[in-house]
C-alpha positions, 0 to 999 in steps of 0.5 A: 500499499504505497498510499498509506504513508502519504494518507497518514501524513495528511491526516496527521498534519490536519490535527495541527490547526483549523487552517491545516484542517481546511488545507489538508482536506483540499490537498487530500481531495485533489489526490482523490480526484486524481485517483478517481477512475484509476486502478488504484482508487480502491486501494487508496479508499481502503487506506482512507477507511483504515485511517478513519477507523484508527482516528475513531479509536482516539481520545474523544476529548482530544482537540487533535481528534476533533480536528481530524474528524472535522478534516474527514467531514470536509473531505466527505463534503468534497467527495459528495459534491464531486460525486453529485457533479459527476452524477448530474453530468451523467443525468443530463446525458441521459436526458439528452439521449432520451430527447434524441432517442438515442439510449446508450446501453453503456449507462444501463451497464453502469447502473447494473454494476451499481445495483448491488450498492443500491439494493434497497431500491426495487428497480422493477417496481418503479415507473422511472427508467433505471438510467435516472436512478442515481447510485448510492454515494461512497459516503453513504456506503461508508456510513452504512457499512462502517459508522453505524456498526461502530455505534455498538462498539464497547469502546466509548471513544469509538462510539462517541467519535462515530456519532460525531462523525455521523452528526457532522456528516448529516449536517453537510448533507443538509447544507448540500440539500439546501444549496441544491434546492436554491438552484 
């Protein structure tokens, strides 16, 4: 995992100050964007998840832990906005293809690949074309697959830090929703 030392170093720098939280979040996000849609992306995100898990074990009263959680939340916000931007472009293309009468089967293949992630949605019972259903976001999956399970942890630090990360992440979802409803 050649990404691990670099990711850990960014996390460590994010603890130094509020200014560093923002600077490191932007730095991390630029790396995320470069890695997105590459063969190394999954490995990169695995390292990210492992480092987040280690942060959740830290002292819940520590300023450094709080700053690192704030860093993660800022990264989540940037990831959500980026995924929304990509999805908006995809949906615009789907609409354009529908208007032109040219449905691209590649879009259907993408949705079929993401059906596992969005298994809660019953595609066969909806009146909406599957191409208009957006895949679940990486942040949503992280909350579902990791953070929710950490709420049952015996370690009070893990539980508290997981709650704080969920709470702050849900707040950014609210902020993003407010931005999109104004548009």
